[in-house]
CHARMM internal coordinates of N, CA and C (Angstrom, degrees):
IC EDIT
DIST 1 N 1 CA 1.4559
DIST 1 CA 1 C 1.5253
ANGL 1 N 1 CA 1 C 109.02
DIST 1 C 2 N 1.3232
ANGL 1 CA 1 C 2 N 116.83
DIHE 1 N 1 CA 1 C 2 N 141.96
DIST 2 N 2 CA 1.4535
ANGL 1 C 2 N 2 CA 121.78
DIHE 1 CA 1 C 2 N 2 CA -179.25
DIST 2 CA 2 C 1.5171
ANGL 2 N 2 CA 2 C 110.82
DIHE 1 C 2 N 2 CA 2 C -85.52
DIST 2 C 3 N 1.3143
ANGL 2 CA 2 C 3 N 115.05
DIHE 2 N 2 CA 2 C 3 N 145.10
DIST 3 N 3 CA 1.4615
ANGL 2 C 3 N 3 CA 118.96
DIHE 2 CA 2 C 3 N 3 CA 176.83
DIST 3 CA 3 C 1.5263
ANGL 3 N 3 CA 3 C 109.64
DIHE 2 C 3 N 3 CA 3 C -83.23
DIST 3 C 4 N 1.3299
ANGL 3 CA 3 C 4 N 116.30
DIHE 3 N 3 CA 3 C 4 N 164.73
DIST 4 N 4 CA 1.4626
ANGL 3 C 4 N 4 CA 119.89
DIHE 3 CA 3 C 4 N 4 CA 178.49
DIST 4 CA 4 C 1.5252
ANGL 4 N 4 CA 4 C 110.43
DIHE 3 C 4 N 4 CA 4 C -66.20
DIST 4 C 5 N 1.3339
ANGL 4 CA 4 C 5 N 117.21
DIHE 4 N 4 CA 4 C 5 N -28.08
DIST 5 N 5 CA 1.4568
ANGL 4 C 5 N 5 CA 120.63
DIHE 4 CA 4 C 5 N 5 CA 177.64
DIST 5 CA 5 C 1.5274
ANGL 5 N 5 CA 5 C 110.39
DIHE 4 C 5 N 5 CA 5 C -66.32
DIST 5 C 6 N 1.3291
ANGL 5 CA 5 C 6 N 117.25
DIHE 5 N 5 CA 5 C 6 N -39.00
DIST 6 N 6 CA 1.4625
ANGL 5 C 6 N 6 CA 120.63
DIHE 5 CA 5 C 6 N 6 CA 176.88
DIST 6 CA 6 C 1.5257
ANGL 6 N 6 CA 6 C 110.74
DIHE 5 C 6 N 6 CA 6 C -63.05
DIST 6 C 7 N 1.3089
ANGL 6 CA 6 C 7 N 116.61
DIHE 6 N 6 CA 6 C 7 N -40.26
DIST 7 N 7 CA 1.4634
ANGL 6 C 7 N 7 CA 120.59
DIHE 6 CA 6 C 7 N 7 CA 179.93
DIST 7 CA 7 C 1.5233
ANGL 7 N 7 CA 7 C 110.68
DIHE 6 C 7 N 7 CA 7 C -65.81
DIST 7 C 8 N 1.3154
ANGL 7 CA 7 C 8 N 116.86
DIHE 7 N 7 CA 7 C 8 N -35.39
DIST 8 N 8 CA 1.4620
ANGL 7 C 8 N 8 CA 120.28
DIHE 7 CA 7 C 8 N 8 CA -179.40
DIST 8 CA 8 C 1.5231
ANGL 8 N 8 CA 8 C 111.70
DIHE 7 C 8 N 8 CA 8 C -70.04
DIST 8 C 9 N 1.3300
ANGL 8 CA 8 C 9 N 117.20
DIHE 8 N 8 CA 8 C 9 N -23.10
DIST 9 N 9 CA 1.4556
ANGL 8 C 9 N 9 CA 120.84
DIHE 8 CA 8 C 9 N 9 CA -178.74
DIST 9 CA 9 C 1.5268
ANGL 9 N 9 CA 9 C 112.94
DIHE 8 C 9 N 9 CA 9 C -83.24
DIST 9 C 10 N 1.3272
ANGL 9 CA 9 C 10 N 117.14
DIHE 9 N 9 CA 9 C 10 N -11.59
DIST 10 N 10 CA 1.4599
ANGL 9 C 10 N 10 CA 120.15
DIHE 9 CA 9 C 10 N 10 CA -177.68
DIST 10 CA 10 C 1.5243
ANGL 10 N 10 CA 10 C 110.41
DIHE 9 C 10 N 10 CA 10 C -74.61
DIST 10 C 11 N 1.3228
ANGL 10 CA 10 C 11 N 117.97
DIHE 10 N 10 CA 10 C 11 N 133.96
DIST 11 N 11 CA 1.4728
ANGL 10 C 11 N 11 CA 119.26
DIHE 10 CA 10 C 11 N 11 CA 177.38
DIST 11 CA 11 C 1.5268
ANGL 11 N 11 CA 11 C 110.18
DIHE 10 C 11 N 11 CA 11 C -69.34
DIST 11 C 12 N 1.2962
ANGL 11 CA 11 C 12 N 116.06
DIHE 11 N 11 CA 11 C 12 N 139.30
DIST 12 N 12 CA 1.4538
ANGL 11 C 12 N 12 CA 121.33
DIHE 11 CA 11 C 12 N 12 CA 179.06
DIST 12 CA 12 C 1.5189
ANGL 12 N 12 CA 12 C 109.23
DIHE 11 C 12 N 12 CA 12 C -88.83
DIST 12 C 13 N 1.3063
ANGL 12 CA 12 C 13 N 116.47
DIHE 12 N 12 CA 12 C 13 N 130.25
DIST 13 N 13 CA 1.4560
ANGL 12 C 13 N 13 CA 120.61
DIHE 12 CA 12 C 13 N 13 CA 177.75
DIST 13 CA 13 C 1.5276
ANGL 13 N 13 CA 13 C 111.37
DIHE 12 C 13 N 13 CA 13 C -88.31
DIST 13 C 14 N 1.3393
ANGL 13 CA 13 C 14 N 116.59
DIHE 13 N 13 CA 13 C 14 N -3.85
DIST 14 N 14 CA 1.4596
ANGL 13 C 14 N 14 CA 120.29
DIHE 13 CA 13 C 14 N 14 CA -178.49
DIST 14 CA 14 C 1.5184
ANGL 14 N 14 CA 14 C 113.09
DIHE 13 C 14 N 14 CA 14 C -91.50
DIST 14 C 15 N 1.3183
ANGL 14 CA 14 C 15 N 117.80
DIHE 14 N 14 CA 14 C 15 N -7.30
DIST 15 N 15 CA 1.4574
ANGL 14 C 15 N 15 CA 120.96
DIHE 14 CA 14 C 15 N 15 CA -176.44
DIST 15 CA 15 C 1.5228
ANGL 15 N 15 CA 15 C 110.40
DIHE 14 C 15 N 15 CA 15 C -116.99
DIST 15 C 16 N 1.3072
ANGL 15 CA 15 C 16 N 115.21
DIHE 15 N 15 CA 15 C 16 N 149.36
DIST 16 N 16 CA 1.4613
ANGL 15 C 16 N 16 CA 120.29
DIHE 15 CA 15 C 16 N 16 CA 179.02
DIST 16 CA 16 C 1.5232
ANGL 16 N 16 CA 16 C 110.11
DIHE 15 C 16 N 16 CA 16 C -72.45
DIST 16 C 17 N 1.3164
ANGL 16 CA 16 C 17 N 116.20
DIHE 16 N 16 CA 16 C 17 N 147.79
DIST 17 N 17 CA 1.4548
ANGL 16 C 17 N 17 CA 120.54
DIHE 16 CA 16 C 17 N 17 CA 173.29
DIST 17 CA 17 C 1.5273
ANGL 17 N 17 CA 17 C 108.20
DIHE 16 C 17 N 17 CA 17 C -118.45
DIST 17 C 18 N 1.3097
ANGL 17 CA 17 C 18 N 117.18
DIHE 17 N 17 CA 17 C 18 N -174.99
DIST 18 N 18 CA 1.4563
ANGL 17 C 18 N 18 CA 120.96
DIHE 17 CA 17 C 18 N 18 CA -176.46
DIST 18 CA 18 C 1.5241
ANGL 18 N 18 CA 18 C 113.06
DIHE 17 C 18 N 18 CA 18 C -63.62
DIST 18 C 19 N 1.3245
ANGL 18 CA 18 C 19 N 116.96
DIHE 18 N 18 CA 18 C 19 N -20.86
DIST 19 N 19 CA 1.4555
ANGL 18 C 19 N 19 CA 120.49
DIHE 18 CA 18 C 19 N 19 CA -177.23
DIST 19 CA 19 C 1.5256
ANGL 19 N 19 CA 19 C 112.84
DIHE 18 C 19 N 19 CA 19 C -99.84
DIST 19 C 20 N 1.3229
ANGL 19 CA 19 C 20 N 117.59
DIHE 19 N 19 CA 19 C 20 N 1.35
DIST 20 N 20 CA 1.4565
ANGL 19 C 20 N 20 CA 120.25
DIHE 19 CA 19 C 20 N 20 CA -179.07
DIST 20 CA 20 C 1.5205
ANGL 20 N 20 CA 20 C 112.14
DIHE 19 C 20 N 20 CA 20 C -68.16
DIST 20 C 21 N 1.3223
ANGL 20 CA 20 C 21 N 116.21
DIHE 20 N 20 CA 20 C 21 N -35.71
DIST 21 N 21 CA 1.4539
ANGL 20 C 21 N 21 CA 121.22
DIHE 20 CA 20 C 21 N 21 CA -176.60
DIST 21 CA 21 C 1.5187
ANGL 21 N 21 CA 21 C 108.84
DIHE 20 C 21 N 21 CA 21 C -125.78
DIST 21 C 22 N 1.3199
ANGL 21 CA 21 C 22 N 118.20
DIHE 21 N 21 CA 21 C 22 N 94.83
DIST 22 N 22 CA 1.4640
ANGL 21 C 22 N 22 CA 119.74
DIHE 21 CA 21 C 22 N 22 CA -177.10
DIST 22 CA 22 C 1.5209
ANGL 22 N 22 CA 22 C 111.33
DIHE 21 C 22 N 22 CA 22 C -64.68
DIST 22 C 23 N 1.3148
ANGL 22 CA 22 C 23 N 117.57
DIHE 22 N 22 CA 22 C 23 N 148.35
DIST 23 N 23 CA 1.4674
ANGL 22 C 23 N 23 CA 120.82
DIHE 22 CA 22 C 23 N 23 CA -177.60
DIST 23 CA 23 C 1.5182
ANGL 23 N 23 CA 23 C 111.38
DIHE 22 C 23 N 23 CA 23 C -72.75
DIST 23 C 24 N 1.3150
ANGL 23 CA 23 C 24 N 115.85
DIHE 23 N 23 CA 23 C 24 N 108.31
DIST 24 N 24 CA 1.4577
ANGL 23 C 24 N 24 CA 120.26
DIHE 23 CA 23 C 24 N 24 CA 178.22
DIST 24 CA 24 C 1.5154
ANGL 24 N 24 CA 24 C 109.36
DIHE 23 C 24 N 24 CA 24 C -132.89
DIST 24 C 25 N 1.2982
ANGL 24 CA 24 C 25 N 115.50
DIHE 24 N 24 CA 24 C 25 N 150.96
DIST 25 N 25 CA 1.4536
ANGL 24 C 25 N 25 CA 122.74
DIHE 24 CA 24 C 25 N 25 CA 173.27
DIST 25 CA 25 C 1.5075
ANGL 25 N 25 CA 25 C 107.62
DIHE 24 C 25 N 25 CA 25 C -138.14
DIST 25 C 26 N 1.3258
ANGL 25 CA 25 C 26 N 116.71
DIHE 25 N 25 CA 25 C 26 N 165.26
DIST 26 N 26 CA 1.4607
ANGL 25 C 26 N 26 CA 120.18
DIHE 25 CA 25 C 26 N 26 CA -178.88
DIST 26 CA 26 C 1.5222
ANGL 26 N 26 CA 26 C 111.83
DIHE 25 C 26 N 26 CA 26 C -62.21
DIST 26 C 27 N 1.3185
ANGL 26 CA 26 C 27 N 116.69
DIHE 26 N 26 CA 26 C 27 N -34.33
DIST 27 N 27 CA 1.4679
ANGL 26 C 27 N 27 CA 119.69
DIHE 26 CA 26 C 27 N 27 CA -173.68
DIST 27 CA 27 C 1.5224
ANGL 27 N 27 CA 27 C 113.18
DIHE 26 C 27 N 27 CA 27 C -101.66
DIST 27 C 28 N 1.3011
ANGL 27 CA 27 C 28 N 118.44
DIHE 27 N 27 CA 27 C 28 N 18.72
DIST 28 N 28 CA 1.4564
ANGL 27 C 28 N 28 CA 120.40
DIHE 27 CA 27 C 28 N 28 CA 177.83
DIST 28 CA 28 C 1.5141
ANGL 28 N 28 CA 28 C 111.68
DIHE 27 C 28 N 28 CA 28 C 125.87
DIST 28 C 29 N 1.2951
ANGL 28 CA 28 C 29 N 115.72
DIHE 28 N 28 CA 28 C 29 N 177.91
DIST 29 N 29 CA 1.4509
ANGL 28 C 29 N 29 CA 121.96
DIHE 28 CA 28 C 29 N 29 CA -176.74
DIST 29 CA 29 C 1.5197
ANGL 29 N 29 CA 29 C 111.61
DIHE 28 C 29 N 29 CA 29 C -81.92
DIST 29 C 30 N 1.3176
ANGL 29 CA 29 C 30 N 116.76
DIHE 29 N 29 CA 29 C 30 N 122.70
DIST 30 N 30 CA 1.4634
ANGL 29 C 30 N 30 CA 124.06
DIHE 29 CA 29 C 30 N 30 CA 171.04
DIST 30 CA 30 C 1.5236
ANGL 30 N 30 CA 30 C 113.13
DIHE 29 C 30 N 30 CA 30 C 49.92
DIST 30 C 31 N 1.2946
ANGL 30 CA 30 C 31 N 116.50
DIHE 30 N 30 CA 30 C 31 N 40.81
DIST 31 N 31 CA 1.4544
ANGL 30 C 31 N 31 CA 120.42
DIHE 30 CA 30 C 31 N 31 CA 178.29
DIST 31 CA 31 C 1.5144
ANGL 31 N 31 CA 31 C 107.99
DIHE 30 C 31 N 31 CA 31 C -123.84
DIST 31 C 32 N 1.2923
ANGL 31 CA 31 C 32 N 116.21
DIHE 31 N 31 CA 31 C 32 N 150.63
DIST 32 N 32 CA 1.4518
ANGL 31 C 32 N 32 CA 120.82
DIHE 31 CA 31 C 32 N 32 CA 179.90
DIST 32 CA 32 C 1.5254
ANGL 32 N 32 CA 32 C 110.00
DIHE 31 C 32 N 32 CA 32 C -66.93
DIST 32 C 33 N 1.3497
ANGL 32 CA 32 C 33 N 117.98
DIHE 32 N 32 CA 32 C 33 N 138.87
DIST 33 N 33 CA 1.4581
ANGL 32 C 33 N 33 CA 119.71
DIHE 32 CA 32 C 33 N 33 CA 178.54
DIST 33 CA 33 C 1.5280
ANGL 33 N 33 CA 33 C 113.49
DIHE 32 C 33 N 33 CA 33 C -70.22
DIST 33 C 34 N 1.3277
ANGL 33 CA 33 C 34 N 116.88
DIHE 33 N 33 CA 33 C 34 N -13.99
DIST 34 N 34 CA 1.4632
ANGL 33 C 34 N 34 CA 120.15
DIHE 33 CA 33 C 34 N 34 CA 175.77
DIST 34 CA 34 C 1.5149
ANGL 34 N 34 CA 34 C 108.70
DIHE 33 C 34 N 34 CA 34 C -116.05
DIST 34 C 35 N 1.3068
ANGL 34 CA 34 C 35 N 116.18
DIHE 34 N 34 CA 34 C 35 N 154.56
DIST 35 N 35 CA 1.4618
ANGL 34 C 35 N 35 CA 119.16
DIHE 34 CA 34 C 35 N 35 CA 178.75
DIST 35 CA 35 C 1.5197
ANGL 35 N 35 CA 35 C 109.59
DIHE 34 C 35 N 35 CA 35 C -70.83
DIST 35 C 36 N 1.2967
ANGL 35 CA 35 C 36 N 115.79
DIHE 35 N 35 CA 35 C 36 N 154.59
DIST 36 N 36 CA 1.4650
ANGL 35 C 36 N 36 CA 120.76
DIHE 35 CA 35 C 36 N 36 CA -177.00
DIST 36 CA 36 C 1.5305
ANGL 36 N 36 CA 36 C 111.92
DIHE 35 C 36 N 36 CA 36 C -62.31
DIST 36 C 37 N 1.3253
ANGL 36 CA 36 C 37 N 117.84
DIHE 36 N 36 CA 36 C 37 N -32.57
DIST 37 N 37 CA 1.4590
ANGL 36 C 37 N 37 CA 120.78
DIHE 36 CA 36 C 37 N 37 CA -177.21
DIST 37 CA 37 C 1.5287
ANGL 37 N 37 CA 37 C 111.84
DIHE 36 C 37 N 37 CA 37 C -67.85
DIST 37 C 38 N 1.3308
ANGL 37 CA 37 C 38 N 117.67
DIHE 37 N 37 CA 37 C 38 N -28.60
DIST 38 N 38 CA 1.4591
ANGL 37 C 38 N 38 CA 120.76
DIHE 37 CA 37 C 38 N 38 CA -177.94
DIST 38 CA 38 C 1.5237
ANGL 38 N 38 CA 38 C 112.91
DIHE 37 C 38 N 38 CA 38 C -80.70
DIST 38 C 39 N 1.3090
ANGL 38 CA 38 C 39 N 117.64
DIHE 38 N 38 CA 38 C 39 N -19.84
DIST 39 N 39 CA 1.4672
ANGL 38 C 39 N 39 CA 120.26
DIHE 38 CA 38 C 39 N 39 CA -175.75
DIST 39 CA 39 C 1.5202
ANGL 39 N 39 CA 39 C 111.08
DIHE 38 C 39 N 39 CA 39 C -82.01
DIST 39 C 40 N 1.3210
ANGL 39 CA 39 C 40 N 114.64
DIHE 39 N 39 CA 39 C 40 N 141.44
DIST 40 N 40 CA 1.4502
ANGL 39 C 40 N 40 CA 121.13
DIHE 39 CA 39 C 40 N 40 CA 178.13
DIST 40 CA 40 C 1.5257
ANGL 40 N 40 CA 40 C 109.31
DIHE 39 C 40 N 40 CA 40 C -90.35
DIST 40 C 41 N 1.3148
ANGL 40 CA 40 C 41 N 116.49
DIHE 40 N 40 CA 40 C 41 N 156.09
DIST 41 N 41 CA 1.4643
ANGL 40 C 41 N 41 CA 119.39
DIHE 40 CA 40 C 41 N 41 CA 173.83
DIST 41 CA 41 C 1.5205
ANGL 41 N 41 CA 41 C 110.52
DIHE 40 C 41 N 41 CA 41 C -78.69
DIST 41 C 42 N 1.3223
ANGL 41 CA 41 C 42 N 116.89
DIHE 41 N 41 CA 41 C 42 N -13.26
DIST 42 N 42 CA 1.4642
ANGL 41 C 42 N 42 CA 122.13
DIHE 41 CA 41 C 42 N 42 CA 177.53
DIST 42 CA 42 C 1.5294
ANGL 42 N 42 CA 42 C 108.45
DIHE 41 C 42 N 42 CA 42 C -86.40
DIST 42 C 43 N 1.3375
ANGL 42 CA 42 C 43 N 116.55
DIHE 42 N 42 CA 42 C 43 N 110.56
DIST 43 N 43 CA 1.4596
ANGL 42 C 43 N 43 CA 120.47
DIHE 42 CA 42 C 43 N 43 CA -175.76
DIST 43 CA 43 C 1.5251
ANGL 43 N 43 CA 43 C 112.00
DIHE 42 C 43 N 43 CA 43 C -63.57
DIST 43 C 44 N 1.3257
ANGL 43 CA 43 C 44 N 117.99
DIHE 43 N 43 CA 43 C 44 N -34.36
DIST 44 N 44 CA 1.4656
ANGL 43 C 44 N 44 CA 119.26
DIHE 43 CA 43 C 44 N 44 CA 179.38
DIST 44 CA 44 C 1.5295
ANGL 44 N 44 CA 44 C 110.50
DIHE 43 C 44 N 44 CA 44 C -64.69
DIST 44 C 45 N 1.3214
ANGL 44 CA 44 C 45 N 116.78
DIHE 44 N 44 CA 44 C 45 N -34.94
DIST 45 N 45 CA 1.4665
ANGL 44 C 45 N 45 CA 120.23
DIHE 44 CA 44 C 45 N 45 CA 176.50
DIST 45 CA 45 C 1.5234
ANGL 45 N 45 CA 45 C 110.27
DIHE 44 C 45 N 45 CA 45 C -65.63
DIST 45 C 46 N 1.3332
ANGL 45 CA 45 C 46 N 117.08
DIHE 45 N 45 CA 45 C 46 N -42.52
DIST 46 N 46 CA 1.4610
ANGL 45 C 46 N 46 CA 121.08
DIHE 45 CA 45 C 46 N 46 CA 178.68
DIST 46 CA 46 C 1.5238
ANGL 46 N 46 CA 46 C 111.08
DIHE 45 C 46 N 46 CA 46 C -62.53
DIST 46 C 47 N 1.3321
ANGL 46 CA 46 C 47 N 116.49
DIHE 46 N 46 CA 46 C 47 N -42.75
DIST 47 N 47 CA 1.4597
ANGL 46 C 47 N 47 CA 120.12
DIHE 46 CA 46 C 47 N 47 CA 179.71
DIST 47 CA 47 C 1.5208
ANGL 47 N 47 CA 47 C 111.05
DIHE 46 C 47 N 47 CA 47 C -65.92
DIST 47 C 48 N 1.3149
ANGL 47 CA 47 C 48 N 116.34
DIHE 47 N 47 CA 47 C 48 N -40.90
DIST 48 N 48 CA 1.4632
ANGL 47 C 48 N 48 CA 120.51
DIHE 47 CA 47 C 48 N 48 CA 179.15
DIST 48 CA 48 C 1.5329
ANGL 48 N 48 CA 48 C 110.24
DIHE 47 C 48 N 48 CA 48 C -62.85
DIST 48 C 49 N 1.3314
ANGL 48 CA 48 C 49 N 116.43
DIHE 48 N 48 CA 48 C 49 N -43.60
DIST 49 N 49 CA 1.4663
ANGL 48 C 49 N 49 CA 120.45
DIHE 48 CA 48 C 49 N 49 CA 179.19
DIST 49 CA 49 C 1.5291
ANGL 49 N 49 CA 49 C 110.89
DIHE 48 C 49 N 49 CA 49 C -63.65
DIST 49 C 50 N 1.3280
ANGL 49 CA 49 C 50 N 117.10
DIHE 49 N 49 CA 49 C 50 N -41.09
DIST 50 N 50 CA 1.4610
ANGL 49 C 50 N 50 CA 120.51
DIHE 49 CA 49 C 50 N 50 CA 178.19
DIST 50 CA 50 C 1.5216
ANGL 50 N 50 CA 50 C 110.94
DIHE 49 C 50 N 50 CA 50 C -64.23
DIST 50 C 51 N 1.3331
ANGL 50 CA 50 C 51 N 116.15
DIHE 50 N 50 CA 50 C 51 N -40.85
DIST 51 N 51 CA 1.4600
ANGL 50 C 51 N 51 CA 120.92
DIHE 50 CA 50 C 51 N 51 CA 179.36
DIST 51 CA 51 C 1.5281
ANGL 51 N 51 CA 51 C 111.02
DIHE 50 C 51 N 51 CA 51 C -63.79
DIST 51 C 52 N 1.3242
ANGL 51 CA 51 C 52 N 116.27
DIHE 51 N 51 CA 51 C 52 N -41.99
DIST 52 N 52 CA 1.4657
ANGL 51 C 52 N 52 CA 119.98
DIHE 51 CA 51 C 52 N 52 CA 179.29
DIST 52 CA 52 C 1.5282
ANGL 52 N 52 CA 52 C 111.35
DIHE 51 C 52 N 52 CA 52 C -66.18
DIST 52 C 53 N 1.3379
ANGL 52 CA 52 C 53 N 117.13
DIHE 52 N 52 CA 52 C 53 N -37.01
DIST 53 N 53 CA 1.4657
ANGL 52 C 53 N 53 CA 120.08
DIHE 52 CA 52 C 53 N 53 CA 176.27
DIST 53 CA 53 C 1.5249
ANGL 53 N 53 CA 53 C 110.35
DIHE 52 C 53 N 53 CA 53 C -64.92
DIST 53 C 54 N 1.3250
ANGL 53 CA 53 C 54 N 116.07
DIHE 53 N 53 CA 53 C 54 N -39.92
DIST 54 N 54 CA 1.4611
ANGL 53 C 54 N 54 CA 120.20
DIHE 53 CA 53 C 54 N 54 CA 178.54
DIST 54 CA 54 C 1.5214
ANGL 54 N 54 CA 54 C 110.56
DIHE 53 C 54 N 54 CA 54 C -63.47
DIST 54 C 55 N 1.3298
ANGL 54 CA 54 C 55 N 116.67
DIHE 54 N 54 CA 54 C 55 N -45.99
DIST 55 N 55 CA 1.4651
ANGL 54 C 55 N 55 CA 119.69
DIHE 54 CA 54 C 55 N 55 CA 178.70
DIST 55 CA 55 C 1.5236
ANGL 55 N 55 CA 55 C 111.26
DIHE 54 C 55 N 55 CA 55 C -60.90
DIST 55 C 56 N 1.3148
ANGL 55 CA 55 C 56 N 117.08
DIHE 55 N 55 CA 55 C 56 N -41.12
DIST 56 N 56 CA 1.4637
ANGL 55 C 56 N 56 CA 120.67
DIHE 55 CA 55 C 56 N 56 CA 179.73
DIST 56 CA 56 C 1.5253
ANGL 56 N 56 CA 56 C 110.88
DIHE 55 C 56 N 56 CA 56 C -63.73
DIST 56 C 57 N 1.3294
ANGL 56 CA 56 C 57 N 116.66
DIHE 56 N 56 CA 56 C 57 N -40.32
DIST 57 N 57 CA 1.4630
ANGL 56 C 57 N 57 CA 119.11
DIHE 56 CA 56 C 57 N 57 CA -180.00
DIST 57 CA 57 C 1.5222
ANGL 57 N 57 CA 57 C 110.80
DIHE 56 C 57 N 57 CA 57 C -69.01
DIST 57 C 58 N 1.3402
ANGL 57 CA 57 C 58 N 117.16
DIHE 57 N 57 CA 57 C 58 N -34.90
DIST 58 N 58 CA 1.4638
ANGL 57 C 58 N 58 CA 120.00
DIHE 57 CA 57 C 58 N 58 CA 176.98
DIST 58 CA 58 C 1.5219
ANGL 58 N 58 CA 58 C 111.04
DIHE 57 C 58 N 58 CA 58 C -69.07
DIST 58 C 59 N 1.3235
ANGL 58 CA 58 C 59 N 117.03
DIHE 58 N 58 CA 58 C 59 N -37.24
DIST 59 N 59 CA 1.4631
ANGL 58 C 59 N 59 CA 120.46
DIHE 58 CA 58 C 59 N 59 CA 177.65
DIST 59 CA 59 C 1.5262
ANGL 59 N 59 CA 59 C 111.08
DIHE 58 C 59 N 59 CA 59 C -62.51
DIST 59 C 60 N 1.3298
ANGL 59 CA 59 C 60 N 116.59
DIHE 59 N 59 CA 59 C 60 N -35.72
DIST 60 N 60 CA 1.4641
ANGL 59 C 60 N 60 CA 120.02
DIHE 59 CA 59 C 60 N 60 CA 178.84
DIST 60 CA 60 C 1.5241
ANGL 60 N 60 CA 60 C 110.65
DIHE 59 C 60 N 60 CA 60 C -72.71
DIST 60 C 61 N 1.3356
ANGL 60 CA 60 C 61 N 116.41
DIHE 60 N 60 CA 60 C 61 N -37.81
DIST 61 N 61 CA 1.4583
ANGL 60 C 61 N 61 CA 120.51
DIHE 60 CA 60 C 61 N 61 CA -177.23
DIST 61 CA 61 C 1.5276
ANGL 61 N 61 CA 61 C 111.84
DIHE 60 C 61 N 61 CA 61 C -75.83
DIST 61 C 62 N 1.3436
ANGL 61 CA 61 C 62 N 116.60
DIHE 61 N 61 CA 61 C 62 N -35.80
DIST 62 N 62 CA 1.4597
ANGL 61 C 62 N 62 CA 121.29
DIHE 61 CA 61 C 62 N 62 CA -176.90
DIST 62 CA 62 C 1.5271
ANGL 62 N 62 CA 62 C 110.13
DIHE 61 C 62 N 62 CA 62 C -131.65
DIST 62 C 63 N 1.3252
ANGL 62 CA 62 C 63 N 118.74
DIHE 62 N 62 CA 62 C 63 N 68.59
DIST 63 N 63 CA 1.4695
ANGL 62 C 63 N 63 CA 120.27
DIHE 62 CA 62 C 63 N 63 CA -174.57
DIST 63 CA 63 C 1.5230
ANGL 63 N 63 CA 63 C 113.53
DIHE 62 C 63 N 63 CA 63 C -66.22
DIST 63 C 64 N 1.3461
ANGL 63 CA 63 C 64 N 118.24
DIHE 63 N 63 CA 63 C 64 N -23.26
DIST 64 N 64 CA 1.4556
ANGL 63 C 64 N 64 CA 119.48
DIHE 63 CA 63 C 64 N 64 CA -177.00
DIST 64 CA 64 C 1.5325
ANGL 64 N 64 CA 64 C 112.83
DIHE 63 C 64 N 64 CA 64 C -85.24
DIST 64 C 65 N 1.3123
ANGL 64 CA 64 C 65 N 117.44
DIHE 64 N 64 CA 64 C 65 N -10.95
DIST 65 N 65 CA 1.4640
ANGL 64 C 65 N 65 CA 121.07
DIHE 64 CA 64 C 65 N 65 CA -179.28
DIST 65 CA 65 C 1.5207
ANGL 65 N 65 CA 65 C 110.32
DIHE 64 C 65 N 65 CA 65 C -81.61
DIST 65 C 66 N 1.3216
ANGL 65 CA 65 C 66 N 116.39
DIHE 65 N 65 CA 65 C 66 N 141.79
DIST 66 N 66 CA 1.4633
ANGL 65 C 66 N 66 CA 120.74
DIHE 65 CA 65 C 66 N 66 CA 175.67
DIST 66 CA 66 C 1.5163
ANGL 66 N 66 CA 66 C 108.85
DIHE 65 C 66 N 66 CA 66 C -80.03
DIST 66 C 67 N 1.3228
ANGL 66 CA 66 C 67 N 116.64
DIHE 66 N 66 CA 66 C 67 N 136.23
DIST 67 N 67 CA 1.4603
ANGL 66 C 67 N 67 CA 120.67
DIHE 66 CA 66 C 67 N 67 CA 178.04
DIST 67 CA 67 C 1.5123
ANGL 67 N 67 CA 67 C 110.30
DIHE 66 C 67 N 67 CA 67 C -78.54
DIST 67 C 68 N 1.3233
ANGL 67 CA 67 C 68 N 116.23
DIHE 67 N 67 CA 67 C 68 N 145.65
DIST 68 N 68 CA 1.4658
ANGL 67 C 68 N 68 CA 121.45
DIHE 67 CA 67 C 68 N 68 CA -179.03
DIST 68 CA 68 C 1.5153
ANGL 68 N 68 CA 68 C 111.46
DIHE 67 C 68 N 68 CA 68 C -74.05
DIST 68 C 69 N 1.3271
ANGL 68 CA 68 C 69 N 117.48
DIHE 68 N 68 CA 68 C 69 N -28.04
DIST 69 N 69 CA 1.4722
ANGL 68 C 69 N 69 CA 120.13
DIHE 68 CA 68 C 69 N 69 CA -176.47
DIST 69 CA 69 C 1.5088
ANGL 69 N 69 CA 69 C 109.85
DIHE 68 C 69 N 69 CA 69 C -112.11
END
COOR INIT
IC SEED 1 N 1 CA 1 C
IC BUILD
């Protein structure tokens, strides 16, 4: 008979592991989608720019929808 410790050591096939989802991006493996020269050292500026790009892409995809902000 197996002990509970043996059961705890068995890998679960029902859960994701580090290799379940390989690191991919649209512009290549593990690389920033923007060039380094375009990024600011101010993180709030980077977040604001990303947010504005997102809003612009949503406006193009759903021009008839009213924006919340």
